[in-house]
Steps between C-alpha positions, in 0.01 A plus 500: 500500500390187315855360531486548878167312518644210303808488716282507816288213368815298419634562851173388656500184286859415598453559874178300521649206314681378811170423675364271231499176705302617801124493525401769753224302675675165537777394742710188448684372809745214548574345839796267561387194698864412594494146353582601143135568431316825468144626530379731223194710581323768302245746629303804399659795676185682614276214602780253595300224329715219356527442126371151420559305186760729342798332330843530663816417304859474621719594201877460484707814462767301325319347206138620541352153539204432725624329818158463664141589407183466703186692610484680829244389761336684789777404738776582248731276311776298666786384277864402511754784456699454174881481509549766236406865475135545402206738473154445643227591254140541612271525202189710560277511190731632227744669743775355713670582825869410513730478800839343554497160669660431838815291532505150654674438831838424342474765232456470124720254305443704182469876551457781255697817554238775496587846377262795509537566126141597424498772763835629379389515135174671597687752711748581220220537243298723734794723582595529133144611417509759781832637374362512145187684613712747692728568202197548273338742747821707528544511122136607455540783756821620332329490161206706633738757657694535171172555311391775739809717421 
């Protein structure tokens, strides 16, 4: 039974890992202003109050350099849309909210091909643990039946 508990805990750890970059009470929204600029706003989900004074960074997906950095105001943050693939980071205390950035009107000049590798690896690991747990339970039941004869 202890092995099943450990396997269950490992499965829980693997399945919750995918939600690491989302703070439940904060929403980060990006609006395209149609002139190669965007408006970044952040609010508390329940009270709809805006976040003020939190740092926002635009980070390149290609080489992880900071493309833009500023603090968000009450009305949001208006900035130019970069020409390469990027993430938008909102830093709230020691946590961060990360979303993909929107493309400019003519599209990105440098774009990163995204593949859902993390989800695939987590799925494979979770399924292998489930199969392992099932095999161990079947072997344990067979062993108990053989002992009872």
